[in-house]
DRENLUM-291064 format. One line per field, with one value per atom (N, C-alpha, C): residue in one letter; x, y, z; chain. Coordinates in steps of 0.001 Angstrom, whole numbers, plus 500000, padded with zeros to 6 digits. Layout:
res: [a / ...]
x: [X / ...]
y: [Y / ...]
z: [Z / ...]
chain: [A / ...]
END
This chain:
res: [m / m / m / k / k / k / i / i / i / k / k / k / r / r / r / n / n / n / t / t / t / l / l / l / l / l / l / t / t / t / l / l / l / a / a / a / a / a / a / i / i / i / a / a / a / v / v / v / f / f / f / y / y / y / g / g / g / l / l / l / l / l / l / a / a / a / i / i / i / a / a / a / e / e / e / n / n / n / t / t / t / l / l / l / n / n / n / t / t / t / y / y / y / w / w / w / v / v / v / r / r / r / i / i / i / l / l / l / n / n / n / l / l / l / c / c / c / a / a / a / v / v / v / y / y / y / t / t / t / i / i / i / f / f / f / a / a / a / v / v / v / t / t / t / f / f / f / n / n / n / l / l / l / i / i / i / f / f / f / g / g / g / y / y / y / t / t / t / g / g / g / q / q / q / f / f / f / s / s / s / l / l / l / g / g / g / h / h / h / a / a / a / g / g / g / f / f / f / a / a / a / a / a / a / i / i / i / g / g / g / a / a / a / y / y / y / v / v / v / g / g / g / a / a / a / l / l / l / l / l / l / t / t / t / l / l / l / s / s / s / p / p / p / a / a / a / q / q / q / k / k / k / q / q / q / a / a / a / n / n / n / f / f / f / f / f / f / l / l / l / q / q / q / p / p / p / i / i / i / l / l / l / p / p / p / f / f / f / l / l / l / a / a / a / n / n / n / l / l / l / e / e / e / v / v / v / p / p / p / f / f / f / l / l / l / p / p / p / t / t / t / l / l / l / i / i / i / i / i / i / a / a / a / g / g / g / l / l / l / l / l / l / a / a / a / a / a / a / l / l / l / f / f / f / g / g / g / s / s / s / l / l / l / v / v / v]
x: [932994 / 932865 / 933893 / 933496 / 934435 / 934922 / 936200 / 936710 / 936900 / 936588 / 936656 / 938176 / 938482 / 939821 / 940315 / 939451 / 939786 / 940159 / 939441 / 939751 / 941075 / 941422 / 942793 / 943866 / 943593 / 944665 / 944853 / 943716 / 943865 / 944612 / 944333 / 944994 / 946493 / 946793 / 948184 / 948968 / 948289 / 948954 / 949240 / 948290 / 948497 / 949650 / 949679 / 950787 / 952150 / 952246 / 953431 / 953878 / 952873 / 953142 / 953760 / 953083 / 953614 / 954959 / 955220 / 956448 / 957551 / 957214 / 958234 / 958465 / 957448 / 957618 / 958513 / 958305 / 959172 / 960685 / 960829 / 962217 / 962809 / 962010 / 962516 / 962912 / 962174 / 962568 / 963979 / 964381 / 965665 / 966754 / 966446 / 967490 / 967663 / 966608 / 966701 / 967049 / 967557 / 967793 / 966518 / 966611 / 965345 / 964602 / 965231 / 964418 / 963437 / 963923 / 963055 / 962000 / 962446 / 961402 / 960253 / 960698 / 959618 / 958684 / 959269 / 958557 / 957588 / 958032 / 957144 / 956048 / 956379 / 955293 / 954308 / 954760 / 953797 / 952887 / 953486 / 952732 / 951609 / 952003 / 951069 / 949974 / 950218 / 949161 / 948239 / 948846 / 948061 / 947162 / 947657 / 946870 / 945725 / 945908 / 944765 / 943637 / 944198 / 943304 / 942543 / 943192 / 942580 / 941484 / 941774 / 940805 / 939571 / 939686 / 938464 / 937722 / 938373 / 937631 / 936878 / 937533 / 936892 / 935715 / 935785 / 934688 / 933487 / 933756 / 932719 / 932116 / 933041 / 932495 / 932169 / 932893 / 932739 / 931618 / 931579 / 930678 / 929289 / 929391 / 928073 / 927492 / 928349 / 927863 / 927561 / 927964 / 927730 / 928859 / 928528 / 929614 / 929606 / 930544 / 930527 / 932037 / 932227 / 933566 / 933781 / 932865 / 932932 / 934075 / 934127 / 935218 / 936595 / 936569 / 937898 / 938372 / 937566 / 937957 / 938585 / 937990 / 938594 / 939880 / 939989 / 941246 / 942351 / 941882 / 942840 / 943326 / 942444 / 942904 / 943908 / 943630 / 944608 / 945881 / 945736 / 947001 / 947849 / 947249 / 947989 / 948732 / 947930 / 948583 / 949746 / 949363 / 950498 / 951736 / 951507 / 952629 / 953394 / 952725 / 953411 / 954203 / 953757 / 954453 / 955537 / 955472 / 956558 / 957669 / 957420 / 958451 / 959577 / 960813 / 961935 / 962010 / 962669 / 962721 / 963294 / 964257 / 964798 / 963710 / 962960 / 961889 / 960748 / 960499 / 959525 / 959917 / 961202 / 961667 / 961745 / 961986 / 961884 / 960457 / 959549 / 958125 / 957358 / 957702 / 956940 / 957696 / 958508 / 959262 / 958542 / 957257 / 956491 / 955866 / 955187 / 954462 / 954935 / 955667 / 956047 / 954947 / 955072 / 954058 / 954235 / 953492 / 953493 / 954949 / 955529 / 956867 / 957119 / 956192 / 956407 / 956434 / 955847 / 955741 / 956943 / 957705 / 958788 / 959927 / 960254 / 961407 / 960847 / 959618 / 959028 / 959019 / 959601 / 959530 / 959103 / 957936 / 957339 / 957379 / 957691 / 957610 / 956213 / 956151 / 954923 / 953704 / 953955 / 952802 / 952118 / 953007 / 952262 / 951591 / 952161 / 951648 / 950294 / 950157 / 948937 / 947836 / 948159 / 947178 / 946759 / 947768 / 947438 / 946578 / 946934 / 946238 / 944864 / 944640 / 943275 / 942529 / 943037 / 942266 / 941878 / 942780 / 942514 / 941399 / 941496 / 940417 / 939155 / 939108 / 937855 / 937336 / 938178 / 937760 / 937158 / 937726 / 937118 / 935830 / 935773 / 934616 / 933469 / 933711 / 932725 / 932244 / 933091 / 932681 / 931695 / 931833 / 930949 / 929701]
y: [616996 / 616234 / 615199 / 614034 / 612946 / 612721 / 612648 / 612437 / 610917 / 610359 / 608925 / 608603 / 607317 / 606858 / 606887 / 606594 / 606631 / 608006 / 608975 / 610417 / 610817 / 610386 / 610731 / 610059 / 608801 / 608069 / 608778 / 609205 / 609837 / 611156 / 611960 / 613160 / 612944 / 611928 / 611578 / 611103 / 610346 / 609934 / 611166 / 612066 / 613290 / 614111 / 614189 / 615029 / 614348 / 613067 / 612236 / 612551 / 612405 / 612577 / 613989 / 615004 / 616370 / 616561 / 615913 / 616033 / 615350 / 614150 / 613476 / 614250 / 614874 / 615756 / 616913 / 617482 / 618688 / 618196 / 617036 / 616537 / 616163 / 615575 / 615287 / 616437 / 617575 / 618790 / 619231 / 618963 / 619495 / 618452 / 617210 / 616174 / 615489 / 615347 / 614575 / 615637 / 615023 / 615849 / 616304 / 617243 / 617829 / 616775 / 615859 / 614815 / 614133 / 613592 / 612843 / 613737 / 615039 / 615948 / 616140 / 616312 / 616511 / 615278 / 614117 / 612893 / 612757 / 613051 / 613070 / 614061 / 615236 / 616272 / 615769 / 615178 / 614742 / 613597 / 612700 / 611641 / 612254 / 613259 / 613916 / 614543 / 615232 / 615819 / 614814 / 613754 / 612671 / 611944 / 611802 / 611113 / 612024 / 613320 / 614092 / 614153 / 614141 / 614016 / 612695 / 611567 / 610301 / 610258 / 610803 / 610794 / 611586 / 612681 / 613432 / 612610 / 611876 / 611174 / 610018 / 609370 / 608362 / 608830 / 610030 / 610635 / 610885 / 611446 / 611833 / 610629 / 609815 / 608673 / 607458 / 607202 / 605961 / 606044 / 607045 / 607138 / 607658 / 608709 / 609336 / 608746 / 608195 / 607564 / 608550 / 609757 / 610795 / 610892 / 611171 / 611404 / 612925 / 613620 / 615080 / 615442 / 616320 / 616761 / 618142 / 618705 / 620139 / 620260 / 619328 / 619421 / 619160 / 618457 / 618335 / 619636 / 620518 / 621823 / 622609 / 622538 / 623267 / 622557 / 621324 / 620705 / 621097 / 621264 / 621724 / 623151 / 624030 / 625312 / 625183 / 624391 / 624165 / 623631 / 622640 / 621970 / 622901 / 623782 / 624747 / 625785 / 626232 / 627206 / 626466 / 625273 / 624539 / 624259 / 624004 / 623807 / 625109 / 626228 / 627547 / 627843 / 627485 / 627908 / 627020 / 625671 / 624851 / 624694 / 625089 / 625043 / 625909 / 625485 / 626357 / 627380 / 628524 / 629554 / 629075 / 628103 / 627605 / 626737 / 625958 / 625174 / 626070 / 627098 / 628079 / 628727 / 629132 / 629731 / 628741 / 627437 / 626495 / 626222 / 626218 / 625855 / 626988 / 628195 / 629416 / 630285 / 629662 / 630495 / 631300 / 630796 / 631583 / 632816 / 632613 / 633645 / 633755 / 634657 / 634595 / 634781 / 634225 / 634290 / 635684 / 636015 / 637270 / 637371 / 638587 / 638837 / 638413 / 638665 / 638342 / 636805 / 636088 / 634559 / 633964 / 634620 / 634040 / 633604 / 634296 / 633982 / 633355 / 633111 / 632603 / 631135 / 630568 / 629020 / 628835 / 628248 / 628051 / 626606 / 626241 / 624858 / 624259 / 622950 / 622223 / 622648 / 622698 / 622820 / 624254 / 625308 / 626550 / 626607 / 625951 / 625887 / 625175 / 624112 / 623362 / 624254 / 625030 / 625999 / 627086 / 627672 / 628734 / 628189 / 627009 / 626454 / 626093 / 625554 / 625225 / 626557 / 627525 / 628898 / 629403 / 629394 / 629968 / 629164 / 627767 / 627017 / 627224 / 627405 / 627691 / 629041 / 630025 / 631323 / 631284 / 630481 / 630290 / 629556 / 628582 / 627810 / 628690 / 629629 / 630564 / 631460 / 631831 / 632768 / 632118 / 630686 / 630006 / 629667]
z: [440779 / 439505 / 439423 / 439110 / 439060 / 437651 / 437358 / 436065 / 435900 / 434790 / 434555 / 434339 / 434559 / 434463 / 432964 / 432017 / 430666 / 430211 / 430758 / 430392 / 430838 / 432092 / 432613 / 431968 / 431514 / 430695 / 429401 / 428708 / 427462 / 427591 / 428587 / 428838 / 429091 / 429861 / 430171 / 428937 / 428081 / 426818 / 425847 / 425892 / 425097 / 425585 / 426913 / 427577 / 427296 / 427349 / 427146 / 425619 / 424668 / 423266 / 423045 / 423564 / 423389 / 424006 / 425197 / 425756 / 424881 / 424385 / 423541 / 422269 / 421751 / 420531 / 420780 / 421926 / 422333 / 422470 / 423055 / 423230 / 421935 / 421003 / 419693 / 418876 / 419072 / 418289 / 418695 / 419870 / 420393 / 420170 / 420030 / 420002 / 418601 / 417800 / 416565 / 415449 / 414331 / 413206 / 412487 / 411559 / 410974 / 410209 / 409631 / 408865 / 409747 / 410877 / 411767 / 412448 / 412689 / 413249 / 412287 / 411020 / 409931 / 409831 / 409850 / 409721 / 410969 / 412215 / 413321 / 413237 / 412743 / 412540 / 411527 / 410444 / 409413 / 410056 / 410822 / 411528 / 412440 / 413113 / 414021 / 413264 / 412157 / 411343 / 410705 / 410156 / 409570 / 410644 / 411806 / 412875 / 413163 / 413384 / 413641 / 412503 / 411273 / 410131 / 410098 / 410456 / 410497 / 411603 / 412722 / 413735 / 413427 / 412714 / 412306 / 411289 / 410332 / 409382 / 410070 / 411116 / 411823 / 412612 / 413125 / 413868 / 412927 / 411739 / 410888 / 410130 / 409514 / 408735 / 409570 / 410583 / 411375 / 412358 / 413251 / 414332 / 413844 / 413006 / 412683 / 411370 / 410583 / 409345 / 408280 / 408414 / 407510 / 406398 / 405220 / 404218 / 403939 / 404497 / 404319 / 404223 / 403171 / 402874 / 403343 / 404082 / 404527 / 405508 / 406422 / 407450 / 406738 / 405690 / 404976 / 404432 / 404125 / 403581 / 404709 / 405902 / 407002 / 407470 / 407350 / 407686 / 406609 / 405402 / 404379 / 404662 / 405166 / 405616 / 406645 / 407646 / 408776 / 408323 / 407375 / 406921 / 406094 / 405335 / 404501 / 405346 / 406427 / 407364 / 408176 / 408632 / 409263 / 408430 / 407109 / 406235 / 406055 / 405875 / 405732 / 406962 / 408119 / 409308 / 409703 / 409326 / 409748 / 408681 / 407447 / 406405 / 406735 / 406401 / 406625 / 405431 / 405792 / 404680 / 403408 / 403374 / 402104 / 401414 / 402177 / 401510 / 400935 / 401585 / 401160 / 399879 / 399789 / 398543 / 397385 / 397643 / 396613 / 396138 / 397103 / 396773 / 396152 / 396484 / 396105 / 395128 / 394068 / 393293 / 392213 / 391915 / 390935 / 391558 / 392661 / 393265 / 394715 / 395167 / 396640 / 397560 / 398701 / 399736 / 400384 / 401365 / 402112 / 402650 / 402664 / 403044 / 404517 / 405388 / 406771 / 407050 / 406178 / 406247 / 405623 / 404801 / 404035 / 404912 / 405977 / 406879 / 408183 / 408339 / 409624 / 409601 / 410697 / 411014 / 412442 / 412651 / 413969 / 414289 / 415589 / 415949 / 415812 / 415956 / 415633 / 416594 / 417911 / 418827 / 418634 / 418581 / 418332 / 416930 / 415972 / 414637 / 414709 / 415474 / 415554 / 416158 / 417115 / 417766 / 416680 / 416076 / 415082 / 413969 / 413412 / 412275 / 412653 / 413825 / 414267 / 414576 / 415096 / 415193 / 413836 / 412876 / 411610 / 410872 / 411039 / 410448 / 411054 / 412453 / 413147 / 412698 / 412467 / 411939 / 410648 / 409662 / 408365 / 408471 / 409353 / 409596 / 410070 / 410926 / 411447 / 410413 / 409461 / 408341 / 407386 / 407306 / 406361 / 407039]
chain: [A / A / A / A / A / A / A / A / A / A / A / A / A / A / A / A / A / A / A / A / A / A / A / A / A / A / A / A / A / A / A / A / A / A / A / A / A / A / A / A / A / A / A / A / A / A / A / A / A / A / A / A / A / A / A / A / A / A / A / A / A / A / A / A / A / A / A / A / A / A / A / A / A / A / A / A / A / A / A / A / A / A / A / A / A / A / A / A / A / A / A / A / A / A / A / A / A / A / A / A / A / A / A / A / A / A / A / A / A / A / A / A / A / A / A / A / A / A / A / A / A / A / A / A / A / A / A / A / A / A / A / A / A / A / A / A / A / A / A / A / A / A / A / A / A / A / A / A / A / A / A / A / A / A / A / A / A / A / A / A / A / A / A / A / A / A / A / A / A / A / A / A / A / A / A / A / A / A / A / A / A / A / A / A / A / A / A / A / A / A / A / A / A / A / A / A / A / A / A / A / A / A / A / A / A / A / A / A / A / A / A / A / A / A / A / A / A / A / A / A / A / A / A / A / A / A / A / A / A / A / A / A / A / A / A / A / A / A / A / A / A / A / A / A / A / A / A / A / A / A / A / A / A / A / A / A / A / A / A / A / A / A / A / A / A / A / A / A / A / A / A / A / A / A / A / A / A / A / A / A / A / A / A / A / A / A / A / A / A / A / A / A / A / A / A / A / A / A / A / A / A / A / A / A / A / A / A / A / A / A / A / A / A / A / A / A / A / A / A / A / A / A / A / A / A / A / A / A / A / A / A / A / A / A / A / A / A / A / A / A / A / A / A / A / A / A / A / A / A / A / A / A / A / A / A / A / A / A / A / A / A / A / A / A / A / A]
END
């Protein structure tokens, strides 16, 4: 099976992006890492909107609900424990999530899997 050149270039660009993101997590301060993580999340969200609204011409907000589930899980996993304590002072979150801070790439996979799980239930 022959793989097209555009597919290889896309996969190479994704690999380079993930490599740079992993390097940035170890070298940059937390502010810039947070900004890069938010840019990555918003880029993924923009691509999904372009796919649904642009290519198919459908106006559906169902996928936005699943993206919201993934974004909420991603936010819970990437926030530092101090930020979680400041954000959830009225009603604390689950105790095992309170001190958990996961890097972006594993968070992306976990959030996607949970959004897919909720999507399959609906």
